[in-house]
C-alpha positions in Angstrom: 118.1 109.5 98.5 121.0 107.1 97.7 122.5 107.4 94.2 122.7 103.9 92.7 125.1 103.6 89.9 127.0 100.7 88.3 130.3 101.7 90.1 128.7 101.3 93.4 128.3 97.6 92.7 124.7 97.6 93.8 123.4 96.8 90.4 124.5 93.3 90.7 121.0 92.2 91.8 118.8 92.3 88.8 115.3 90.9 88.8 114.7 88.2 86.6 112.0 88.4 84.0 109.8 85.9 85.8 110.3 88.0 88.8 109.2 91.2 87.0 106.4 89.6 85.5 105.0 88.4 88.9 105.6 91.9 90.3 103.8 93.3 87.4 100.8 90.9 87.9 100.8 91.8 91.6 100.7 95.6 90.7 97.7 95.1 88.3 95.7 92.9 91.0 96.4 95.6 93.7 95.5 98.4 91.3 92.0 96.7 90.5 91.4 96.5 94.0 92.4 99.9 94.9 90.3 101.3 92.0 87.1 99.4 93.5 87.9 101.0 96.9 88.5 104.3 95.6 85.0 104.3 93.7 83.2 103.0 96.9 85.0 105.9 98.9 84.0 108.5 96.5 80.3 107.2 96.8 80.7 107.4 100.5 82.1 110.9 100.6 79.4 112.6 98.5 77.8 115.3 100.3 74.6 114.8 102.1 72.0 117.1 100.9 70.3 119.3 103.5 67.0 118.4 102.1 67.4 114.8 103.0 65.6 114.3 106.1 67.5 112.6 108.8 67.9 113.6 112.5 70.5 115.9 114.0 72.5 113.1 115.5 72.4 111.1 112.4 73.6 114.0 110.4 76.5 114.4 112.8 77.3 110.8 112.5 77.2 111.1 108.7 79.5 114.2 108.7 82.0 112.2 110.9 81.7 109.1 108.7 82.3 111.3 105.7 85.5 112.7 107.2 86.8 109.2 107.9 86.0 108.1 104.5 87.6 111.1 102.9 90.9 110.2 104.7 90.6 106.5 103.6 90.1 108.0 100.2 93.2 110.0 100.2 95.1 107.1 101.4 93.8 104.8 98.7 94.5 107.3 95.9 98.1 107.8 97.4 98.7 104.1 97.2 97.2 103.8 93.7 99.7 106.6 92.5 102.5 104.7 94.1 101.5 101.6 92.0 101.5 103.7 88.9 104.9 104.9 89.6 106.2 101.2 90.4 104.7 100.0 87.2 106.6 103.0 85.2 109.8 102.1 87.2 109.6 98.3 86.6 111.7 98.6 83.5 114.6 100.5 85.1 117.8 98.9 86.2 117.4 100.4 89.7 113.8 99.0 90.2 113.9 96.7 93.3 116.9 98.6 94.9 116.4 100.5 98.1 116.4 104.3 97.3 118.3 104.9 100.6 120.9 102.3 101.1 121.0 100.8 97.6 120.6 97.3 98.9 118.0 94.9 97.1 114.6 94.9 98.2 113.5 91.2 98.7 111.2 90.0 95.8 108.7 89.0 98.4 108.4 92.7 99.7 107.9 93.9 96.2 105.2 91.3 95.7 103.4 92.3 98.7 104.0 96.0 98.3 104.9 96.8 94.8 105.2 100.5 95.4 108.0 99.9 98.0 111.0 102.3 97.3 112.9 101.0 100.5 114.1 97.9 102.0 112.5 96.9 105.3 115.5 98.2 107.4 115.3 101.6 105.8 111.5 101.8 105.9 111.5 101.2 109.7 
């Protein structure tokens, strides 16, 4: 991780208050969407009781679908945690700076992916 400090000269890119507000709104919007998906995935990953009469093939399909939905749930929860961290970091001077190279992360990237910690070049 790159240590970004004032002496490095990288703090010259500061997000404006408008940019921060737009990013904050994007975080809240994405968080709401993820919360809805997480609830849906949790519903889809509930165990299928053996007492429920479905055929053997259908039960195997249901088990397979449950595994896929569990993976999607883990990914959604990971993204949601990233949004929470981004919201906490939003007030920090280093928010919007790549944690690897120290260059500014374009505001457009932060609006699309508020949890982004790296610029496009370092993410690749």
